[in-house]
C-alpha positions as CSV (number, residue, x, y, z in Angstrom):
1,M,-63.6,158.7,19.0
2,P,-67.3,158.0,19.2
3,S,-68.6,156.1,22.2
4,V,-70.7,152.8,21.9
5,T,-73.6,152.3,24.3
6,L,-73.7,148.6,25.5
7,P,-77.1,147.0,25.6
8,Q,-78.5,146.3,29.1
9,P,-80.2,143.0,30.1
10,A,-83.5,144.8,30.7
11,T,-83.5,146.1,27.2
12,L,-83.0,142.6,25.5
13,K,-86.0,141.2,23.8
14,S,-87.1,137.6,24.6
15,N,-86.7,136.4,21.1
16,V,-83.1,137.6,20.7
17,I,-80.6,134.8,20.3
18,I,-77.1,135.6,21.5
19,G,-74.3,133.6,19.6
20,P,-74.5,131.6,16.4
21,T,-77.9,130.7,15.2
22,P,-78.4,126.8,15.7
23,T,-79.1,124.7,12.6
24,P,-82.3,122.8,13.0
25,A,-82.0,119.0,13.0
26,P,-83.3,117.3,10.0
27,A,-86.6,115.6,10.4
28,V,-86.4,111.8,10.7
29,P,-89.1,109.8,9.0
30,H,-91.3,107.7,11.2
31,D,-90.7,104.6,9.1
32,Y,-87.0,104.8,9.9
33,W,-87.6,104.5,13.7
34,Q,-89.9,101.6,13.1
35,G,-87.3,99.8,11.0
36,E,-84.5,100.4,13.5
37,Q,-86.7,99.0,16.3
38,Q,-87.6,96.0,14.3
39,R,-83.9,95.3,13.5
40,R,-82.9,95.4,17.2
41,I,-85.7,93.1,18.1
42,Q,-84.6,90.6,15.4
43,E,-81.0,90.8,16.6
44,Q,-82.1,90.2,20.2
45,N,-84.2,87.2,19.1
46,A,-81.3,85.8,17.0
47,A,-79.0,86.2,20.0
48,M,-81.5,84.5,22.3
49,E,-82.0,81.7,19.8
50,R,-78.2,81.1,19.5
51,E,-77.9,81.0,23.3
52,Y,-80.7,78.6,23.5
53,Y,-79.2,76.2,21.0
54,E,-75.7,76.5,22.5
55,H,-77.3,75.7,25.9
56,Q,-79.0,72.7,24.4
57,A,-75.7,71.5,22.9
58,R,-73.9,71.9,26.2
59,Q,-76.6,70.0,27.9
60,R,-76.4,67.2,25.4
61,Q,-72.6,67.1,25.7
62,Q,-72.9,67.0,29.5
63,Q,-75.5,64.2,29.3
64,R,-73.2,62.2,27.0
65,Q,-70.2,62.7,29.3
66,L,-72.4,61.7,32.3
67,E,-73.6,58.5,30.5
68,E,-70.1,57.7,29.4
69,G,-68.9,58.2,33.0
70,I,-71.6,55.9,34.3
71,R,-70.8,53.2,31.7
72,A,-67.1,53.5,32.5
73,F,-67.8,53.3,36.3
74,E,-70.1,50.3,35.8
75,A,-67.5,48.6,33.6
76,S,-64.8,49.4,36.2
77,Q,-67.0,48.0,39.0
78,L,-67.7,44.8,36.9
79,E,-63.9,44.5,36.2
80,R,-63.1,45.1,39.9
81,E,-65.7,42.5,41.0
82,Q,-64.3,40.0,38.4
83,Y,-60.8,40.7,39.7
84,F,-61.6,40.1,43.3
85,R,-63.6,36.9,42.4
86,E,-60.6,35.6,40.6
87,S,-58.3,36.7,43.4
88,R,-60.4,34.8,46.0
89,A,-60.4,31.7,43.8
90,R,-56.6,31.9,43.6
91,Y,-56.3,32.0,47.4
92,W,-58.6,29.0,47.8
93,Q,-56.6,27.1,45.1
94,A,-53.3,27.9,46.9
95,L,-54.8,26.7,50.2
96,A,-56.0,23.5,48.6
97,E,-52.4,22.7,47.5
98,L,-51.0,23.6,50.9
99,R,-53.5,21.3,52.5
100,A,-52.5,18.5,50.1
101,M,-48.9,18.9,51.3
102,L,-49.9,18.8,54.9
103,E,-52.2,15.8,54.4
104,G,-49.5,13.8,52.5
105,R,-51.3,14.0,49.1
106,A,-48.5,16.1,47.6
107,P,-44.7,16.3,48.3
108,K,-43.8,18.7,51.1
109,S,-41.7,21.6,49.8
110,V,-40.9,24.8,51.6
111,M,-40.0,26.5,48.2
112,R,-43.3,25.4,46.7
113,A,-45.2,26.6,49.7
114,V,-43.6,30.0,49.8
115,W,-44.1,30.4,46.0
116,L,-47.8,29.5,46.4
117,V,-48.2,32.3,48.9
118,E,-46.3,34.9,47.0
119,N,-47.6,34.0,43.5
120,T,-51.2,34.3,44.9
121,H,-50.4,37.8,46.2
122,F,-49.0,38.8,42.8
123,D,-52.2,37.5,41.0
124,G,-50.5,34.5,39.5
125,T,-47.8,36.4,37.6
126,I,-44.8,34.7,39.0
127,P,-43.9,31.4,37.2
128,Y,-42.6,28.8,39.6
129,E,-39.6,28.1,37.4
130,R,-38.5,31.7,37.7
131,F,-38.9,31.8,41.4
132,A,-37.2,28.5,42.0
133,G,-34.5,29.4,39.5
134,K,-33.4,32.4,41.6
135,I,-33.0,30.1,44.6
136,K,-31.1,27.5,42.7
137,V,-28.7,30.2,41.3
138,L,-27.9,31.3,44.8
139,A,-27.2,27.7,45.8
140,A,-25.0,27.2,42.7
141,G,-23.0,30.3,43.6
142,C,-22.5,28.8,47.1
143,R,-21.2,25.6,45.6
144,V,-18.7,27.5,43.4
145,L,-17.5,29.4,46.5
146,V,-16.9,26.1,48.3
147,Q,-14.9,24.7,45.3
148,E,-12.8,27.9,45.0
149,A,-12.0,27.8,48.7
150,G,-10.8,24.1,48.4
151,G,-13.7,22.9,50.5
152,S,-16.0,19.9,50.1
153,P,-19.7,20.3,49.0
154,T,-20.6,17.5,51.4
155,N,-19.0,19.2,54.4
156,P,-21.8,21.1,56.3
157,A,-19.3,23.6,57.7
158,D,-18.0,24.5,54.2
159,T,-21.5,24.9,52.7
160,F,-22.7,26.9,55.7
161,W,-19.7,29.2,55.3
162,A,-20.5,29.7,51.6
163,L,-24.2,30.5,52.4
164,H,-23.2,32.8,55.2
165,R,-20.9,34.7,52.9
166,T,-23.5,34.9,50.1
167,M,-26.0,36.4,52.6
168,T,-23.6,38.9,54.1
169,D,-20.9,39.8,51.5
170,T,-20.4,40.7,47.9
171,V,-19.9,37.5,45.9
172,E,-18.7,37.3,42.3
173,V,-18.0,33.9,40.7
174,R,-18.6,32.1,37.4
175,L,-21.1,29.3,37.5
176,P,-20.5,25.9,35.8
177,N,-22.7,27.0,32.9
178,G,-20.4,29.9,32.2
179,Q,-22.9,32.5,33.7
180,R,-21.3,35.3,35.7
181,F,-22.8,35.3,39.2
182,R,-22.5,38.6,41.1
183,H,-24.5,39.0,44.3
184,L,-24.6,41.9,46.7
185,P,-25.2,41.3,50.4
186,F,-28.7,41.3,51.8
187,T,-29.6,44.3,54.0
188,Y,-32.4,45.1,56.4
189,D,-35.2,47.2,55.1
190,F,-36.2,49.6,57.8
191,E,-39.0,51.2,55.7
192,D,-42.4,49.7,56.5
193,F,-40.8,46.6,57.9
194,W,-44.1,45.6,59.3
195,A,-45.5,45.6,55.8
196,R,-48.6,47.5,56.9
197,N,-48.7,49.7,53.8
198,D,-47.2,47.4,51.2
199,H,-47.6,43.7,51.8
200,S,-44.9,42.9,49.2
201,K,-42.4,44.1,51.8
202,Y,-43.2,40.9,53.6
203,L,-42.2,38.6,50.8
204,V,-39.1,36.7,49.6
205,T,-39.8,37.9,46.0
206,K,-39.2,41.5,47.1
207,L,-36.1,40.4,49.0
208,L,-34.7,38.7,45.9
209,D,-35.5,41.7,43.7
210,S,-34.2,44.5,46.0
211,N,-31.6,42.7,48.2
212,S,-33.4,44.1,51.3
213,G,-35.9,42.4,53.6
214,Q,-36.7,41.7,57.2
215,C,-37.0,38.9,59.7
216,H,-39.8,37.3,57.8
217,S,-38.4,37.0,54.3
218,M,-34.7,36.6,55.2
219,P,-35.1,33.3,57.3
220,L,-37.4,31.9,54.6
221,L,-34.8,32.5,51.9
222,Y,-32.1,31.1,54.0
223,R,-34.1,28.0,54.7
224,M,-34.8,27.4,51.0
225,V,-31.2,27.9,49.9
226,A,-30.0,25.7,52.8
227,D,-32.4,22.9,51.6
228,E,-30.8,23.1,48.1
229,L,-27.3,22.8,49.7
230,G,-28.3,20.0,52.1
231,I,-27.8,22.1,55.2
232,K,-30.0,21.1,58.2
233,S,-31.7,24.3,59.2
234,Y,-35.0,25.3,60.8
235,L,-37.1,28.3,61.3
236,S,-37.4,29.4,64.9
237,F,-39.5,32.1,66.5
238,A,-39.3,34.7,69.2
239,P,-41.9,37.5,69.9
240,N,-42.5,39.3,66.6
241,H,-39.3,37.8,65.3
242,C,-38.0,34.8,63.2
243,F,-34.4,33.5,63.0
244,I,-32.6,30.3,61.9
245,Q,-31.3,27.3,63.9
246,V,-28.6,25.4,62.1
247,K,-27.8,21.8,63.1
248,A,-24.1,20.9,63.2
249,P,-23.0,17.3,62.2
250,D,-22.6,16.5,65.9
251,G,-26.2,17.4,66.6
252,Q,-25.5,20.7,68.3
253,M,-27.8,23.6,67.4
254,F,-26.7,27.1,66.6
255,N,-28.8,30.2,66.5
256,Y,-28.2,32.3,63.3
257,E,-29.6,35.8,63.0
258,T,-30.2,36.3,59.3
259,T,-30.9,40.1,59.7
260,N,-27.3,40.8,60.7
261,G,-25.4,37.6,59.8
262,H,-24.3,36.7,63.3
263,F,-24.6,33.8,65.6
264,V,-26.5,34.6,68.8
265,T,-26.8,32.8,72.1
266,E,-30.0,31.7,73.6
267,G,-29.3,34.0,76.5
268,W,-29.2,37.0,74.1
269,L,-32.5,35.9,72.6
270,L,-34.1,35.5,76.0
271,G,-32.9,39.0,77.0
272,S,-33.5,41.0,73.8
273,E,-36.8,39.3,72.8
274,Y,-38.4,39.1,76.3
275,V,-39.1,35.4,76.0
276,K,-40.7,33.9,79.1
277,P,-39.9,30.4,80.3
278,A,-43.5,29.4,79.9
279,A,-43.3,30.2,76.2
280,I,-40.2,28.0,75.8
281,K,-41.8,25.2,77.8
282,S,-44.8,25.3,75.5
283,R,-42.5,25.3,72.5
284,M,-44.0,28.4,71.1
285,Y,-40.7,30.2,71.1
286,L,-37.1,29.2,70.5
287,D,-38.1,25.8,69.2
288,T,-37.1,24.3,65.8
289,V,-40.0,24.4,63.3
290,T,-40.4,21.2,61.4
291,L,-41.1,20.9,57.7
292,T,-44.8,20.2,58.3
293,Q,-45.0,23.1,60.7
294,T,-43.2,25.4,58.2
295,I,-45.9,24.6,55.6
296,A,-48.6,25.3,58.3
297,Y,-46.8,28.7,58.9
298,A,-47.1,29.3,55.1
299,V,-50.9,28.8,55.5
300,C,-50.8,31.7,58.1
301,D,-48.9,33.8,55.6
302,L,-51.5,33.0,53.0
303,A,-54.3,34.2,55.4
304,T,-52.4,37.4,56.2
305,G,-52.2,38.2,52.5
306,F,-55.9,37.5,52.0
307,Q,-56.8,39.7,54.9
308,F,-54.7,42.5,53.5
309,R,-56.5,42.4,50.2
310,H,-60.0,41.1,51.0
311,G,-60.5,41.6,54.8
312,Y,-61.8,39.0,57.2
313,D,-63.8,36.2,55.7
314,D,-64.6,32.5,56.1
315,F,-61.3,31.8,54.4
316,M,-59.5,33.2,57.4
317,D,-61.2,30.7,59.7
318,V,-60.4,27.8,57.4
319,C,-56.7,28.8,57.4
320,A,-56.6,29.1,61.1
321,D,-58.2,25.6,61.6
322,V,-55.7,24.1,59.1
323,A,-52.7,25.8,60.7
324,L,-53.7,24.9,64.2
325,R,-54.2,21.2,63.3
326,Y,-50.6,20.8,62.2
327,Y,-48.9,23.5,64.3
328,P,-51.0,23.7,67.5
329,H,-48.4,25.4,69.6
330,G,-47.2,27.9,67.0
331,Y,-47.5,31.6,67.6
332,S,-48.7,32.5,64.1
333,P,-51.7,29.9,64.0
334,I,-52.7,30.9,67.6
335,A,-52.5,34.6,66.7
336,L,-54.5,34.1,63.5
337,A,-57.3,32.2,65.3
338,S,-57.3,34.9,68.0
339,N,-57.6,37.7,65.5
340,N,-60.4,36.0,63.7
341,A,-62.4,35.4,67.0
342,T,-61.8,39.1,68.0
343,Y,-63.1,40.3,64.7
344,C,-66.2,38.1,64.9
345,L,-66.9,39.2,68.5
346,G,-66.6,42.8,67.5
347,E,-69.0,42.4,64.6
348,A,-71.5,40.7,66.8
349,L,-71.3,43.4,69.4
350,R,-71.6,46.1,66.8
351,A,-74.7,44.4,65.2
352,A,-76.2,44.3,68.7
353,G,-75.5,48.0,69.2
354,C,-73.1,47.4,72.1
355,L,-70.3,49.2,70.4
356,R,-70.3,52.6,68.8
357,R,-67.0,52.2,67.1
358,I,-64.9,49.1,66.5
359,H,-62.1,48.3,64.1
360,R,-63.8,47.5,60.8
361,R,-62.3,45.1,58.4
362,R,-59.8,46.6,55.9
363,Q,-61.6,47.6,52.7
364,P,-60.1,46.2,49.5
365,P,-57.8,48.8,47.9
366,R,-58.7,50.6,44.7
367,W,-58.5,48.1,41.9
368,K,-55.7,48.5,39.4
369,P,-54.4,46.0,36.8
370,P,-51.9,43.6,38.4
371,T,-48.3,44.4,37.7
372,P,-46.0,41.3,37.3
373,A,-43.3,41.1,40.0
C-alpha cells in the first residue's frame, strides 16, 4: 500500500484556504442604506409625534379633571356654608320659641320644648305631629293597661303602675282605635352614653326609635308621658345624673330611677352620687325642677347641640344668660356659663401668647346631606 506524505505547516502557502471556499456577500447598493436610514428616522419621528400628542391629551384630561375637582370642591364648600348658615338660623329660631315660652308669650310645654331641641339637631326633619304622636301612643297604651287591670284612669297610683310597666316590661294591648300596641321595655344604652361621638344618643328621638337610652333621655320621656296621663312628676338632678320625682296624692315625693325602673331612697342618692349637703341646700341637686326650669334646661340642651355642631359662639352666651335667668341655681345653666367663660379665657390667653396649647373649639364635622330621623 503506498504511503501518503502529510503536508507540514511550514510548507503551506499563505494563500491556501483550508476548508470550503466562502461565498462572497452580494454587494448592497448605497441607495438601499440611505433608504433604510431614512425609514428608521421617519418611524422614530412618528413615534415621538404620537407620544407628544398622547402626552398633550393626558395633560388636557388631567387639567379637565383638576378643574372639575375644583368646581366640585367650590360647590361643596358653598353647599356646606349654606347648610351651616341654615343650621345656625334654625338654632336661633328654636331659641326664640323657647324664650317665648319662658317669657309667657307662648304656652309652656315640655313636649314642645324637647321637640324644638331635637328637631333642630335633625335639621328640621321631624314633624311635631309625628314626635308628639309617639308620646301620645305610649300614654294611650298606659290607659288601656289601667282599664284591663280594672283600675281607674283618675287614680294616680293606677296610672303610675301602668307607666312603670310600660317603661320596664313588654306590653301588648289593643288601643281604642283598633291599633295593636306592642311595646318592648326601655333599656340602658352603655355605648357612648355620654354622647361624645354621636349627639343623637342624647335625645329622646333615639330612645323612641331604638328603645335604649340613658339618664338624659329616659327621664324626659317619662316626664312627657306622665304629663299626658296627669301624673305629677318632676325632673331632679344629681352629679352627672337625672332621675324623676313622683308626687303622691298625699303630697309625698318618691324618687324613681328611670334607668332601672326602681324606687330609690334619698340616702341611696346621697351615697351613690356623692351629693354634698351644700348642693342640696342650694337646691342644685335632689330638688324638684319646675315646668319653667325644665324649659330653661331645654335651652341648655339646645346650646349643647349647637356646640357639638358649630363650636362655641355668641349663641352659647345667649343661651347661658337665658337659662340662668330662669334657673339660676341649676347645674346645667351654671356649667354652661362656666364652660363659655373658660373657652373665652383660653382664647384670650392664646391670642396673647400665654398658652402654647389649649383646647380649641370643636370643628364642624364634614358636611353630608341630613338624614331624616
